[in-house]
C-alpha positions as CSV (number, residue, x, y, z in Angstrom):
1,M,-31.8,45.0,-15.5
2,S,-32.3,47.1,-12.0
3,S,-30.5,44.2,-10.6
4,H,-27.9,43.9,-12.5
5,V,-28.6,40.4,-13.3
6,Q,-28.4,39.3,-17.1
7,L,-28.4,36.7,-19.7
8,S,-25.3,36.0,-20.9
9,G,-25.0,33.1,-23.7
10,P,-25.7,29.8,-21.6
11,A,-25.1,32.1,-18.0
12,L,-25.9,33.9,-15.1
13,E,-23.8,37.4,-14.6
14,W,-24.0,39.7,-12.0
15,T,-22.2,42.5,-11.1
16,G,-22.3,44.8,-8.0
17,D,-19.8,47.2,-6.3
18,G,-16.9,46.5,-9.2
19,E,-17.3,42.5,-8.6
20,T,-18.0,40.2,-11.5
21,V,-20.0,37.0,-11.1
22,R,-20.5,34.3,-13.9
23,V,-22.6,30.8,-13.8
24,E,-21.8,28.9,-16.8
25,S,-23.4,25.3,-17.8
26,W,-20.3,23.5,-18.3
27,G,-21.0,19.7,-19.1
28,R,-23.7,17.3,-17.6
29,S,-25.3,18.7,-14.7
30,A,-21.9,20.9,-13.9
31,V,-21.5,24.5,-14.0
32,R,-18.3,26.6,-14.3
33,V,-18.3,29.7,-11.7
34,R,-15.9,32.9,-11.9
35,A,-15.8,35.6,-10.1
36,T,-13.5,39.0,-10.2
37,L,-13.5,42.1,-8.4
38,S,-11.6,44.5,-10.9
39,G,-11.3,43.7,-14.6
40,E,-12.1,40.4,-17.0
41,L,-12.7,37.7,-16.1
42,R,-10.0,35.5,-17.7
43,D,-10.8,32.3,-19.7
44,H,-8.1,30.0,-17.7
45,D,-7.9,26.8,-19.2
46,W,-6.0,25.2,-16.0
47,A,-7.9,21.9,-16.4
48,L,-11.2,22.5,-17.9
49,L,-11.5,21.5,-20.9
50,P,-14.2,23.2,-23.7
51,P,-17.7,22.1,-22.5
52,D,-18.9,19.7,-25.3
53,P,-22.9,20.5,-25.9
54,A,-23.7,17.0,-27.1
55,I,-23.1,15.5,-23.8
56,T,-25.7,17.8,-21.7
57,D,-28.5,15.8,-20.0
58,A,-31.2,17.9,-22.7
59,G,-29.3,15.8,-25.1
60,G,-27.9,17.4,-28.5
61,D,-27.6,21.6,-28.5
62,A,-29.6,22.2,-26.4
63,G,-28.7,24.2,-23.6
64,P,-29.5,25.0,-19.5
65,E,-32.7,27.0,-18.8
66,L,-32.4,30.4,-17.8
67,T,-34.4,32.9,-16.0
68,V,-34.2,36.1,-14.2
69,T,-37.2,36.8,-12.1
70,E,-37.3,40.7,-10.0
71,T,-38.3,41.1,-7.0
72,A,-38.5,44.2,-4.4
73,D,-35.1,44.6,-3.5
74,G,-33.2,42.6,-6.9
75,A,-33.6,39.7,-8.6
76,V,-33.1,36.1,-8.3
77,G,-31.9,34.3,-11.1
78,T,-32.1,30.7,-11.8
79,L,-29.8,28.1,-14.0
80,V,-31.1,24.1,-14.2
81,Q,-28.7,21.9,-16.3
82,G,-29.7,18.4,-15.9
83,D,-30.0,17.6,-12.2
84,L,-28.1,20.5,-11.1
85,R,-29.9,23.8,-10.2
86,V,-28.2,26.9,-8.9
87,V,-30.1,30.0,-7.3
88,L,-28.0,33.3,-8.1
89,T,-30.0,35.4,-5.3
90,A,-28.9,39.7,-5.7
91,R,-29.6,41.9,-3.3
92,Q,-29.0,45.9,-3.2
93,G,-30.0,48.2,-0.6
94,M,-28.9,50.8,1.5
95,D,-26.4,49.5,4.9
96,G,-28.3,50.7,7.8
97,Q,-25.5,51.1,9.6
98,A,-23.0,52.4,7.5
99,G,-25.3,54.1,5.7
100,Y,-24.2,53.5,1.9
101,L,-25.6,51.3,-1.0
102,R,-24.4,47.7,-1.0
103,S,-25.1,45.0,-3.4
104,S,-24.1,41.6,-2.9
105,C,-24.7,38.3,-4.4
106,H,-25.7,34.5,-3.0
107,L,-25.1,31.4,-4.5
108,A,-26.8,28.0,-4.5
109,F,-26.5,24.4,-5.5
110,Y,-29.2,22.2,-5.5
111,R,-29.5,18.5,-7.0
112,G,-33.2,18.1,-7.8
113,D,-35.0,19.9,-4.7
114,R,-31.8,19.3,-2.7
115,L,-29.7,22.3,-1.2
116,V,-26.0,20.5,-1.7
117,L,-23.9,23.5,-1.4
118,E,-24.1,26.9,-0.6
119,E,-22.1,30.0,-0.1
120,E,-21.7,30.9,3.1
121,H,-24.4,33.8,4.3
122,E,-23.1,37.4,6.0
123,G,-24.6,36.5,9.1
124,G,-26.2,40.3,9.6
125,A,-24.2,42.3,11.6
126,L,-21.5,40.0,11.0
127,K,-21.3,41.1,7.4
128,R,-19.0,37.9,6.4
129,R,-18.4,37.4,2.8
130,A,-18.7,34.6,0.9
131,R,-16.2,35.6,-1.8
132,Q,-12.9,37.5,0.0
133,Y,-10.3,39.5,-1.9
134,D,-7.3,40.7,0.1
135,P,-5.1,42.7,-1.7
136,R,-1.7,41.3,-2.8
137,G,0.1,43.0,-5.0
138,A,-1.1,42.6,-8.8
139,G,-3.7,40.4,-7.8
140,H,-5.5,39.0,-4.6
141,R,-5.2,36.4,-1.4
142,L,-8.7,34.9,-2.0
143,T,-11.1,33.0,0.3
144,V,-14.1,31.2,-0.7
145,S,-16.5,30.6,2.0
146,L,-18.9,27.5,1.4
147,V,-21.2,25.5,3.2
148,G,-22.3,21.5,2.8
149,P,-24.4,19.2,4.7
150,R,-23.0,18.8,8.4
151,E,-23.3,14.8,7.6
152,E,-21.8,14.7,4.2
153,R,-18.4,12.1,4.1
154,L,-15.3,13.9,1.5
155,V,-12.9,11.7,0.1
156,G,-10.5,13.1,-3.3
157,M,-8.7,15.8,-3.1
158,G,-5.5,13.6,-4.3
159,Q,-2.3,12.1,-2.5
160,Y,-2.0,13.0,1.6
161,Q,0.1,11.1,3.5
162,Q,-2.7,10.6,6.4
163,D,-4.9,7.7,6.6
164,L,-7.6,9.2,7.0
165,L,-10.6,8.5,4.3
166,D,-13.2,11.0,5.4
167,L,-11.5,14.1,4.9
168,K,-14.6,16.4,6.3
169,G,-12.4,17.9,10.0
170,S,-9.3,18.1,7.4
171,T,-6.7,20.8,6.8
172,L,-5.2,20.2,3.6
173,E,-2.1,22.1,2.1
174,L,-3.0,22.9,-1.4
175,A,0.8,22.1,-2.4
176,H,2.8,19.6,-3.7
177,R,5.7,17.7,-2.1
178,N,7.8,14.7,-2.4
179,S,4.9,12.2,-1.6
180,Q,2.3,14.5,-1.3
181,A,0.5,15.6,-4.5
182,S,-2.6,17.9,-4.1
183,V,-5.4,17.2,-7.0
184,P,-8.6,20.0,-6.1
185,F,-11.1,17.8,-6.9
186,V,-13.6,16.7,-3.9
187,V,-16.4,14.1,-3.9
188,S,-19.1,14.5,-1.2
189,S,-21.8,11.8,-0.3
190,A,-24.4,14.1,-0.8
191,G,-24.2,13.9,-4.7
192,Y,-22.0,16.5,-5.8
193,G,-18.5,17.0,-6.7
194,F,-16.2,20.0,-6.9
195,L,-13.1,21.0,-8.6
196,W,-11.3,23.9,-7.4
197,H,-10.1,25.5,-10.4
198,N,-6.9,27.3,-9.5
199,P,-3.1,26.3,-9.4
200,A,-2.3,28.8,-6.9
201,V,-1.0,27.6,-3.3
202,G,-3.3,27.9,-0.9
203,R,-5.4,25.9,1.6
204,A,-8.6,23.6,1.5
205,T,-10.8,23.2,5.3
206,F,-13.2,21.1,5.8
207,A,-14.9,22.2,8.8
208,S,-18.2,21.1,10.1
209,N,-19.6,24.5,9.4
210,R,-18.0,25.3,6.5
211,T,-15.6,24.6,3.9
212,E,-13.0,27.2,2.7
213,W,-11.0,27.8,-0.2
214,V,-7.8,29.6,-0.4
215,A,-5.6,30.8,-2.6
216,E,-2.3,33.0,-1.8
217,L,-2.4,34.5,-4.5
218,T,-5.2,34.7,-7.5
219,D,-6.7,36.7,-10.0
220,Q,-10.1,35.3,-10.1
221,V,-13.1,32.7,-8.2
222,D,-12.8,29.8,-10.3
223,Y,-14.4,26.6,-9.5
224,W,-16.8,23.9,-11.3
225,L,-19.7,22.1,-9.7
226,T,-21.5,18.9,-10.6
227,V,-24.0,16.6,-9.1
228,G,-25.2,13.5,-9.7
229,D,-27.0,10.3,-8.1
230,T,-23.3,8.4,-7.2
231,P,-20.2,8.7,-7.6
232,S,-19.8,7.0,-10.8
233,D,-22.2,9.5,-12.3
234,I,-19.9,12.3,-10.5
235,A,-16.6,10.5,-11.9
236,R,-17.8,10.3,-15.1
237,A,-19.0,13.9,-15.6
238,Y,-15.8,15.2,-14.3
239,A,-13.5,13.2,-16.7
240,D,-15.9,14.6,-19.8
241,A,-15.0,17.8,-18.2
242,T,-11.3,18.1,-17.7
243,G,-10.0,14.9,-19.7
244,H,-10.5,10.9,-19.7
245,A,-7.2,9.2,-19.1
246,P,-6.3,6.7,-22.8
247,M,-6.4,3.4,-22.8
248,M,-3.8,1.7,-20.6
249,P,-1.7,-0.3,-23.1
250,E,-1.0,-4.0,-22.8
251,L,2.4,-3.4,-20.9
252,G,0.8,-1.7,-18.3
253,L,-1.3,-4.4,-16.6
254,G,1.6,-7.1,-16.1
255,F,4.6,-6.8,-13.9
256,W,6.8,-3.4,-13.6
257,Q,10.9,-4.1,-12.2
258,C,12.7,-1.3,-10.9
259,K,15.1,-0.2,-8.4
260,L,17.4,2.4,-7.2
261,R,19.5,2.4,-9.3
262,Y,20.3,-0.5,-12.6
263,T,23.8,1.2,-12.7
264,T,25.1,-0.7,-16.2
265,Q,23.4,-1.9,-18.9
266,A,25.0,-5.0,-18.2
267,E,23.7,-5.2,-15.1
268,L,19.7,-4.4,-16.1
269,L,20.0,-7.3,-18.8
270,E,21.3,-9.1,-16.4
271,V,17.7,-9.0,-14.5
272,A,15.5,-9.0,-17.4
273,R,17.5,-12.1,-18.5
274,E,17.2,-14.0,-14.9
275,H,13.2,-13.1,-15.1
276,T,12.7,-14.9,-18.7
277,A,15.2,-17.8,-17.4
278,R,12.5,-18.2,-14.5
279,G,9.6,-17.8,-16.9
280,L,8.7,-14.7,-14.5
281,P,6.2,-12.5,-16.2
282,L,7.3,-8.9,-16.9
283,D,6.3,-5.7,-18.8
284,V,8.8,-3.2,-18.0
285,I,12.0,-2.5,-16.4
286,V,13.5,0.6,-15.3
287,A,16.6,2.6,-15.9
288,D,16.4,4.9,-12.8
289,F,18.1,8.4,-12.3
290,F,22.0,9.4,-12.7
291,H,22.3,7.1,-16.1
292,W,23.1,10.4,-17.5
293,P,26.6,12.2,-17.1
294,H,24.9,15.6,-15.1
295,M,21.4,16.5,-14.1
296,G,19.6,18.3,-17.5
297,D,21.8,16.0,-19.9
298,Y,19.1,13.6,-20.9
299,R,21.4,11.0,-22.6
300,W,23.3,7.9,-21.7
301,E,26.5,8.0,-20.0
302,E,28.3,5.9,-22.8
303,E,30.9,4.3,-19.8
304,F,27.7,2.2,-18.6
305,W,25.5,2.0,-21.0
306,P,27.7,1.8,-24.4
307,D,25.0,0.7,-26.6
308,P,21.3,1.3,-25.9
309,A,20.0,0.5,-29.2
310,A,21.4,-3.4,-28.5
311,M,19.5,-3.0,-24.4
312,V,16.6,-1.5,-26.5
313,A,16.3,-4.4,-28.5
314,E,17.1,-7.0,-26.8
315,L,14.3,-6.3,-24.5
316,A,12.2,-6.2,-27.3
317,E,13.1,-9.1,-27.7
318,L,12.2,-11.1,-24.1
319,G,8.9,-9.3,-24.8
320,V,10.0,-6.3,-22.1
321,A,10.0,-2.8,-22.6
322,L,12.6,-0.2,-21.5
323,M,11.2,3.1,-19.5
324,V,14.3,5.8,-18.1
325,S,13.9,8.3,-15.6
326,V,13.6,11.9,-16.5
327,W,14.6,14.8,-13.9
328,P,13.5,18.2,-14.5
329,Q,16.7,19.5,-12.4
330,V,19.8,20.8,-15.0
331,S,22.4,21.2,-12.7
332,Y,25.1,24.3,-13.6
333,E,27.2,21.6,-14.7
334,S,25.0,20.5,-17.9
335,E,25.9,20.5,-21.3
336,N,22.7,22.1,-21.9
337,Y,23.1,25.0,-18.7
338,A,23.9,28.0,-20.8
339,E,21.4,27.1,-24.1
340,L,18.4,26.9,-21.4
341,A,19.5,29.9,-19.3
342,R,20.0,32.1,-22.2
343,R,16.3,31.1,-23.4
344,G,14.5,31.5,-20.4
345,Y,13.4,28.1,-19.7
346,L,14.9,27.8,-16.4
347,V,12.7,28.9,-13.1
348,R,14.0,31.8,-11.7
349,S,14.5,32.5,-7.9
350,D,12.8,36.0,-7.1
351,R,15.7,36.0,-3.9
352,G,18.7,34.7,-2.6
353,V,20.8,32.2,-5.0
354,D,19.8,30.9,-7.8
355,A,20.0,27.1,-7.0
356,Q,16.5,25.4,-6.4
357,M,17.7,21.7,-5.6
358,S,21.3,20.9,-4.5
359,F,20.8,16.7,-4.9
360,Q,24.4,15.8,-6.1
361,G,25.5,19.6,-6.6
362,P,23.3,23.0,-7.5
363,S,20.6,22.9,-10.2
364,R,17.8,24.5,-11.3
365,F,14.5,23.4,-12.6
366,L,13.3,22.9,-16.4
367,D,10.5,25.7,-16.7
368,V,8.0,23.3,-17.9
369,T,5.2,26.3,-17.7
370,H,6.8,27.5,-21.5
371,P,5.9,26.0,-24.1
372,G,9.1,26.5,-25.3
373,A,10.8,24.5,-22.4
374,R,8.3,21.9,-23.4
375,A,9.3,21.2,-27.3
376,W,12.7,21.5,-25.9
377,L,12.4,18.6,-24.0
378,W,10.1,16.3,-25.9
379,E,13.3,17.0,-29.0
380,T,16.3,16.5,-26.6
381,L,14.3,13.2,-24.8
382,R,13.5,12.1,-28.5
383,R,16.8,12.7,-29.9
384,N,19.1,11.1,-27.4
385,Y,16.6,8.3,-26.1
386,P,15.8,6.4,-29.6
387,G,13.5,3.5,-29.0
388,V,12.3,4.4,-25.2
389,S,8.4,5.0,-25.7
390,L,8.1,5.1,-21.7
391,F,9.5,7.9,-19.3
392,W,9.7,7.9,-15.6
393,L,9.4,11.9,-14.5
394,D,10.7,11.7,-11.3
395,E,11.0,15.5,-8.9
396,A,7.5,16.5,-10.8
397,E,6.2,19.1,-7.7
398,P,8.6,20.2,-8.4
399,E,11.3,19.5,-5.2
400,F,12.6,22.8,-4.4
401,V,15.3,22.4,-1.4
402,F,13.2,24.4,0.4
403,Y,9.2,24.9,-0.4
404,E,9.4,28.8,0.1
405,Y,6.5,29.3,-2.8
406,E,6.9,32.9,-3.0
407,A,10.5,32.9,-4.1
408,Y,10.4,31.6,-7.4
409,R,9.0,32.6,-10.4
410,Y,7.6,30.6,-13.7
411,H,7.1,31.4,-17.3
412,A,3.2,31.5,-16.5
413,G,3.6,33.6,-13.1
414,P,5.0,33.8,-9.8
415,A,5.0,30.1,-8.4
416,I,2.4,31.1,-5.1
417,Q,-0.1,31.7,-8.5
418,V,0.6,28.8,-10.9
419,G,2.6,26.7,-9.1
420,N,0.6,24.0,-8.8
421,V,0.0,23.4,-12.8
422,Y,3.5,22.4,-12.9
423,P,3.3,18.6,-12.6
424,Q,0.6,18.2,-15.4
425,L,2.5,20.9,-17.7
426,F,5.5,18.3,-17.1
427,S,3.5,15.4,-18.1
428,R,2.1,17.3,-21.1
429,A,5.7,18.3,-22.4
430,V,6.5,14.1,-23.0
431,A,2.8,13.2,-23.4
432,E,1.7,15.7,-26.6
433,G,5.1,14.6,-28.1
434,Q,4.3,11.4,-28.4
435,V,1.1,11.3,-29.7
436,A,2.5,13.3,-32.1
437,D,5.1,11.4,-33.4
438,R,3.0,8.3,-33.5
439,Q,0.8,10.2,-35.7
440,A,3.7,12.0,-37.7
441,G,4.8,8.0,-38.2
442,G,1.5,7.0,-39.6
443,A,0.6,5.2,-36.5
444,A,-2.8,3.8,-36.3
445,R,-5.0,6.0,-34.4
446,D,-6.2,4.0,-31.2
447,A,-6.9,5.0,-27.6
448,S,-4.3,3.6,-26.1
449,G,-1.6,5.6,-24.2
450,P,0.7,7.4,-23.5
451,V,2.1,6.0,-20.1
452,N,4.7,7.5,-18.2
453,L,5.4,7.1,-14.5
454,V,4.8,10.9,-12.8
455,R,5.9,11.7,-8.7
456,C,2.7,14.1,-8.7
457,A,0.0,15.2,-10.4
458,W,-2.9,18.1,-10.7
459,A,-6.2,18.3,-12.0
460,G,-6.3,17.4,-15.7
461,S,-2.9,15.0,-15.4
462,Q,-4.7,11.8,-16.0
463,R,-5.3,13.0,-19.7
464,Y,-1.5,13.1,-20.4
465,G,-1.2,9.5,-19.4
466,A,0.3,10.3,-16.0
467,L,0.7,7.1,-13.9
468,V,1.3,8.4,-10.3
469,W,3.2,7.4,-7.4
470,S,3.1,8.0,-3.9
471,G,6.7,9.2,-4.1
472,D,9.5,8.6,-1.6
473,I,7.7,7.0,1.6
474,H,9.4,5.0,4.1
475,S,9.2,1.3,4.5
476,S,7.0,0.2,7.4
477,F,3.4,-0.6,8.3
478,E,2.3,2.6,9.0
479,S,3.4,4.1,5.5
480,M,1.6,1.0,3.4
481,R,-1.2,1.6,5.4
482,R,-1.2,5.5,4.0
483,Q,-0.9,4.2,0.3
484,V,-4.2,2.5,0.8
485,T,-6.3,5.9,1.3
486,A,-3.7,7.4,-0.8
487,G,-5.2,5.2,-3.9
488,I,-8.5,5.9,-3.1
489,H,-8.1,9.5,-2.7
490,M,-6.4,9.7,-5.9
491,G,-8.7,7.4,-7.9
492,A,-12.0,9.4,-6.7
493,A,-10.1,12.9,-7.8
494,G,-9.8,11.8,-11.0
495,I,-6.4,10.4,-11.5
496,P,-7.6,6.9,-12.4
497,W,-3.7,5.3,-13.0
498,F,-2.2,4.8,-8.9
499,T,1.0,3.0,-8.2
500,T,3.6,2.8,-5.2
501,D,7.5,1.7,-4.7
502,I,6.0,-1.8,-3.6
503,G,7.9,-2.3,0.0
504,G,8.2,1.6,0.1
505,F,11.1,3.5,-1.0
506,Y,13.4,4.2,2.3
507,G,14.3,2.1,5.1
508,G,14.1,-1.3,4.0
509,H,17.1,-4.2,4.4
510,V,17.3,-7.4,2.0
511,D,18.4,-9.6,4.8
512,D,15.8,-8.3,7.9
513,P,12.9,-10.3,8.3
514,A,10.8,-7.8,9.2
515,F,11.3,-6.6,6.2
516,H,10.7,-9.6,4.1
517,E,7.0,-9.3,5.9
518,L,6.6,-6.1,4.9
519,L,7.5,-6.5,1.0
520,L,5.5,-9.6,1.2
521,R,2.1,-7.9,2.6
522,W,2.9,-4.3,0.2
523,F,3.4,-7.1,-2.9
524,Q,0.0,-9.2,-2.0
525,M,-1.7,-5.5,-2.1
526,A,0.2,-4.6,-5.2
527,T,-1.3,-7.6,-7.2
528,F,-4.7,-5.7,-7.1
529,M,-3.1,-1.9,-7.7
530,P,-3.9,-0.1,-11.3
531,V,-0.1,-0.6,-11.7
532,M,1.8,-3.2,-10.0
533,R,5.6,-2.2,-9.7
534,L,8.4,-3.0,-7.2
535,H,11.1,-0.2,-6.3
536,G,13.0,1.2,-3.5
537,D,16.2,2.0,-2.6
538,R,17.3,-1.3,-0.3
539,S,20.0,-1.8,2.1
540,P,23.1,-1.9,2.2
541,Q,23.6,0.4,-0.5
542,R,26.5,-0.1,-2.7
543,S,28.7,3.0,-3.8
544,V,29.4,3.4,-7.7
545,T,33.0,4.6,-9.2
546,A,33.7,5.4,-12.9
547,A,36.8,3.6,-14.5
548,D,39.0,6.4,-13.5
549,G,37.6,6.3,-9.9
550,S,35.5,9.4,-10.1
551,A,32.3,8.7,-7.8
552,R,29.0,8.4,-9.1
553,C,25.9,8.5,-7.6
554,H,24.8,5.1,-5.6
555,S,22.8,2.0,-5.9
556,G,21.1,0.0,-3.7
557,A,21.0,-3.5,-2.9
558,G,19.3,-5.9,-5.0
559,N,15.3,-5.5,-5.4
560,E,14.3,-8.3,-7.3
561,L,11.9,-11.3,-6.5
562,W,15.0,-13.7,-5.6
563,S,16.6,-11.2,-3.9
564,C,15.0,-11.8,-0.1
565,G,15.5,-15.7,-0.7
566,E,13.7,-18.8,-1.5
567,A,10.6,-18.6,1.0
568,V,9.8,-15.2,-0.1
569,Y,10.7,-15.2,-3.9
570,E,7.7,-18.4,-4.1
571,V,5.0,-16.1,-3.1
572,L,6.2,-13.2,-4.8
573,A,6.5,-15.4,-7.6
574,R,3.1,-16.6,-7.2
575,H,1.9,-13.0,-7.4
576,V,3.1,-12.2,-10.6
577,H,1.5,-15.1,-12.1
578,L,-1.6,-13.8,-10.4
579,R,-1.2,-10.3,-11.7
580,E,-0.7,-12.4,-15.1
581,A,-4.3,-14.2,-14.7
582,L,-5.9,-11.0,-14.3
583,R,-4.8,-9.5,-17.2
584,D,-8.2,-9.3,-19.3
585,Y,-9.8,-8.3,-16.0
586,T,-7.7,-5.4,-15.6
587,R,-7.8,-4.5,-18.8
588,E,-11.9,-4.1,-18.6
589,A,-10.7,-1.9,-15.7
590,M,-9.1,-0.3,-17.7
591,R,-11.5,0.4,-20.2
592,A,-13.9,2.0,-18.0
593,A,-11.3,4.3,-16.5
594,H,-11.2,5.4,-20.4
595,E,-14.0,5.3,-21.7
596,D,-16.2,6.5,-18.7
597,G,-13.7,8.2,-16.3
598,Q,-13.9,5.3,-13.6
599,P,-11.0,4.9,-11.0
600,V,-9.3,1.6,-10.8
601,M,-8.2,1.8,-7.5
602,R,-11.6,2.4,-5.3
603,G,-13.5,3.0,-2.5
604,L,-16.2,0.6,-1.4
605,F,-18.4,3.5,-1.7
606,H,-17.8,4.2,-4.9
607,E,-19.9,1.1,-6.1
608,F,-21.7,0.7,-2.7
609,P,-22.5,4.4,-1.5
610,D,-26.2,3.3,0.2
611,D,-24.0,1.5,2.2
612,A,-23.3,4.1,4.9
613,E,-20.8,1.4,6.7
614,A,-18.9,1.8,2.7
615,W,-18.0,5.3,3.4
616,R,-16.3,4.9,6.5
617,I,-14.0,1.9,4.9
618,G,-10.4,3.4,4.8
619,D,-8.2,0.7,4.6
620,Q,-9.9,-1.9,2.2
621,F,-9.9,-1.1,-1.6
622,L,-12.0,-2.5,-5.2
623,F,-9.8,-2.9,-7.6
624,G,-11.7,-2.3,-11.0
625,R,-15.8,-3.2,-9.8
626,D,-15.4,-6.7,-8.8
627,V,-12.2,-7.3,-6.6
628,L,-12.3,-6.0,-2.8
629,V,-9.0,-6.7,-1.4
630,A,-8.4,-6.6,2.5
631,P,-4.8,-5.8,2.8
632,V,-2.9,-7.0,5.7
633,L,-1.4,-3.7,7.4
634,E,-0.2,-4.9,10.7
635,A,3.1,-6.6,11.4
636,G,2.4,-9.7,13.0
637,A,-0.9,-9.8,11.8
638,R,-2.5,-13.7,10.7
639,R,-5.7,-12.5,10.8
640,R,-8.0,-9.6,10.0
641,R,-10.9,-8.2,9.9
642,A,-13.0,-7.3,6.7
643,Y,-16.4,-5.5,5.7
644,L,-18.1,-7.3,2.5
645,P,-21.0,-4.3,1.8
646,A,-24.7,-4.9,1.6
647,G,-26.2,-5.5,-1.5
648,A,-23.5,-8.2,-3.2
649,T,-22.7,-11.8,-2.5
650,W,-19.0,-12.0,-2.0
651,T,-16.8,-15.1,-2.4
652,D,-13.1,-15.7,-0.6
653,L,-10.9,-15.7,-3.7
654,A,-8.9,-18.3,-1.7
655,T,-11.1,-20.6,-0.4
656,G,-14.3,-20.3,-2.2
657,E,-16.4,-19.6,0.9
658,V,-19.3,-17.2,-0.3
659,H,-20.7,-14.6,1.6
660,D,-23.2,-12.2,2.3
661,G,-22.6,-8.8,1.8
662,G,-23.6,-6.2,4.6
663,A,-21.9,-7.9,6.9
664,W,-18.0,-8.0,9.1
665,V,-16.1,-11.1,8.8
666,D,-12.7,-12.1,10.7
667,L,-10.5,-13.7,8.3
668,D,-7.2,-16.1,8.0
669,A,-4.6,-14.1,6.8
670,P,-1.3,-16.5,6.5
671,L,1.7,-14.9,5.5
672,E,1.7,-16.1,1.5
673,R,-2.2,-14.1,0.8
674,T,-4.2,-11.5,1.9
675,P,-8.3,-11.8,1.9
676,V,-9.6,-11.1,-1.2
677,F,-13.2,-11.3,-2.9
678,V,-14.7,-11.2,-5.7
679,R,-18.4,-10.3,-6.2
680,D,-21.1,-12.3,-7.2
681,G,-19.3,-15.1,-8.8
682,A,-16.8,-12.8,-10.8
683,L,-13.6,-14.2,-11.8
684,A,-14.9,-17.9,-11.3
685,G,-11.9,-19.6,-12.7
686,L,-9.7,-17.6,-10.5
687,V,-11.6,-19.0,-7.1
688,G,-9.7,-21.8,-5.0
689,V,-6.5,-21.8,-7.3
690,A,-5.1,-17.9,-7.5
691,Y,-2.9,-18.9,-4.6
692,R,-2.4,-22.7,-4.8
693,G,1.5,-23.0,-4.6
694,A,2.5,-20.1,-2.1
695,A,2.7,-21.3,1.4
696,V,5.8,-20.3,3.0
697,G,5.7,-22.5,5.2
698,A,8.3,-23.2,8.1
699,A,10.0,-20.1,7.0
700,D,7.0,-17.6,8.0
701,A,8.5,-14.4,7.8
702,G,11.7,-15.1,5.5
């Protein structure tokens, strides 16, 4: 065709001035858009799975409706897939000012007849380009400029340490850091979801006049877009496109105990035994970092952990699973360093000294973008941790000593070009090994697991059982508030399993009444988070030495339910039992995540998208479909104001008082509990009895 627009399989394709643009049907009411300035389009599978023709809106093997209509100066191509309509407008003609032949292509995306997103127009004499390729080495610095409804509200994008719910007006770094996980999927109140399918370091800006996606180094434009009537529709389509989380196994539904750090086998077992003696439910206990001789050894240090098999066996008798910490750093002193360096399984530095982290001595990172390194990691974990099926994948960003992304190179390419996929591949290395071993062992096929705790994630991490926690955050009410929005945004970004260090990681002193109050409030909130896990580096710290007098990594003060005194213990214990009473409900919320892609921790807007107020509330959340949590997020507060969305009735879990939705309510919030409501008569057996016996009494703040 003279317009250079053609039909190519389930896609529209345009070529002009050396650029190729392809718009391809990619699932339910969804398309994938790719463009390159030179060469062939790449079939990168960073996060997207091949589209399943069985889940199109038309059903069966039906594909999209494709048409191309010639115009006087080009052509208009249209792709209709379910509720999504994409219009590709191509023009070719003489530039009157410059006097040369010019080709252009513009994309617009409609939900039915309503425009929800389009590429920025060139603006006449402004000559803007919606797809701007700036040469950079072997690739380009790429900017894609799009325009959405000015009044839209945006959520998702993973975890950033801020308390903004609506991302419209924000600029976000597309890069990982300790306590920052960049998951570039955003959901709009206008009814679309957008995945930036590019692992390059860059930036996303959601301004009122346009949205800009920037990749500092890349080879092509690559994004995926879907439309839906509700956020739940969008979540479902996204999970179909990038993978569903497994079914959370039973051990993920209860309470997890952790601290920095249990230094010996005896110490860890003593805590598990005490839980049992006190009648406290406990699903998982964690052996944190430096249970190994050197980073990268990936094994127990025998002096401190003399009989791991006996430890695992005793824990199993107590009904407790053991989780073991795994760091991707490999110390120069590790017994594995020489072999890994020889095989090319370590991240390389393109400049400067090849030391990428300096905690407890210089180290380099295992290069999990290398298939051989992933296989090596799993074989080593399997061999050295028999009986252990849960792993804590720490430092997964990875945490370079300086975040100078241009200085590092992976097997898959420069860190600045591919670095954001690292945490996804770290989870993949362990999850694929776990699944393969289970199948090789003749285990019956089921949907549950694996689940591994990981400090970072990217698009697609959910399909590898990534339980993401929010990193090394401070012990403060300000930090606690940020974890509410972090959990909501992670869920909206397609990562349904989220948790935090209850009480924060840094700064909590076990003898400080102010910390006791923070711990109580955080524990109450975490009772209703996807996974309830206590962790932190508590003060006062204590030193650790070996039998020969040599130093080991320090440990923190006690971080058990009983570590802050009896008054605090009574409230924490009551909430652990409450979490256990929620097990059946939690299981169904996890089933919705697995089968339907729904987040476990949800913003109010997810269930009530037609309530404009629900899109503004960032200090409350839904646990599953039916439980609304209004955590107390200010020191000294004993009351709080909460919003109950329209379209439901809400019953106070503590008092049984029923409220109509669509209203703000002022609530008592004594130190022993946080306001919680259930929707339309749900969990009737817990109403009025869930908090019985939880009063702090005269001790108040401990």
